C-alpha positions in Angstrom: -18.8 10.5 -35.4 -21.7 12.7 -34.2 -25.0 13.2 -36.0 -24.1 16.6 -37.3 -21.0 15.3 -39.1 -23.0 12.3 -40.4 -25.6 14.6 -41.9 -22.8 16.7 -43.5 -21.3 13.6 -45.1 -24.7 12.3 -46.3 -25.5 15.8 -47.7 -22.3 15.8 -49.7 -23.1 12.3 -51.0 -26.8 13.2 -51.6 -26.2 14.3 -55.2 -25.9 11.7 -58.0 -22.7 13.1 -59.6 -20.9 13.6 -56.2 -21.8 10.0 -55.3 -20.3 8.9 -58.6 -17.1 10.8 -57.9 -16.9 9.4 -54.4 -17.4 5.8 -55.6 -14.8 6.3 -58.3 -12.3 7.5 -55.7 -13.2 4.5 -53.4 -12.5 2.2 -56.4 -9.2 3.9 -57.0 -8.2 3.4 -53.4 -5.3 5.1 -51.6 -3.6 6.0 -54.9 -6.6 8.2 -55.8 -7.0 10.1 -59.1 -6.1 13.4 -60.6 -8.9 16.0 -60.8 -8.8 16.0 -64.6 -9.0 12.3 -64.8 -12.0 12.2 -62.6 -13.8 14.8 -64.8 -12.8 12.9 -67.9 -14.0 9.5 -66.7 -17.3 11.0 -65.6 -17.8 13.2 -68.7 -18.0 16.4 -66.7 -16.5 19.9 -67.3 -13.6 20.7 -65.0 -15.5 23.6 -63.4 -18.4 21.4 -62.4 -16.1 18.7 -61.1 -14.2 21.2 -59.1 -17.4 22.2 -57.2 -18.2 18.5 -56.5 -14.7 17.8 -55.3 -14.8 20.9 -53.0 -18.0 19.8 -51.4 -16.7 16.2 -50.8 -13.5 17.7 -49.4 -15.3 20.0 -47.0 -17.3 17.1 -45.7 -14.0 15.3 -45.0 -14.8 12.4 -47.4 -12.0 13.3 -49.8 -8.5 14.7 -49.4 -6.5 16.7 -52.0 -2.8 17.1 -52.5 -1.2 19.4 -55.1 1.5 17.6 -57.1 3.0 20.2 -59.4 0.2 21.7 -61.5 -2.2 18.9 -60.8 -4.4 18.2 -57.8 -4.7 14.6 -56.7 -7.8 13.4 -54.8 -8.0 10.4 -52.5 -10.8 9.0 -50.4 -10.6 9.6 -46.6 -10.9 6.0 -45.5 -11.0 6.9 -41.8 -14.1 9.2 -42.4 -15.7 6.4 -44.5 -15.1 3.9 -41.7 -16.6 6.4 -39.1 -19.6 6.9 -41.3 -20.3 3.2 -41.7 -19.8 2.6 -38.0 -22.2 5.5 -37.3 -24.8 3.7 -39.4 -24.4 0.3 -37.7 -23.4 1.4 -34.2 -26.6 -0.1 -32.7 -27.2 -2.7 -35.4 -29.6 -5.4 -34.4 -29.8 -4.2 -30.8 -26.3 -5.4 -30.0 -27.0 -9.0 -31.2 -23.9 -9.7 -33.3 -25.4 -12.9 -34.7 -28.1 -10.8 -36.5 -25.5 -8.5 -38.0 -23.4 -11.3 -39.4 -24.9 -11.1 -42.9 -24.1 -7.4 -43.1 -20.5 -7.9 -41.9 -20.0 -10.9 -44.3 -20.9 -8.6 -47.2 -18.6 -5.8 -46.0 -15.5 -7.8 -45.3 -14.8 -9.5 -48.7 -14.2 -6.1 -50.4 -11.1 -5.5 -48.3 -9.1 -8.7 -47.8 
């Protein structure tokens, strides 16, 4: 991931409601959630949620798929991985032992 793409991702996540949407989709995992369900869970009008989901999709953090009359949203795990790797690419000056606590916290979430 290059700096411009990282900035685009962080910009998309730099609003509290979009960050909530993204975290909700990460929790849902590869199954994702329907747009209406996301709006309902976060107590937001559908029109507002549509805007947030569009921005996250344009940043490549979220993918959408139409299933009949509903749109289903899923997190783009490869983009998330690239963003995290971008952040830690030069972690601790290449000294893996110093990065061990960070890695230990990241790994348990995904057995």
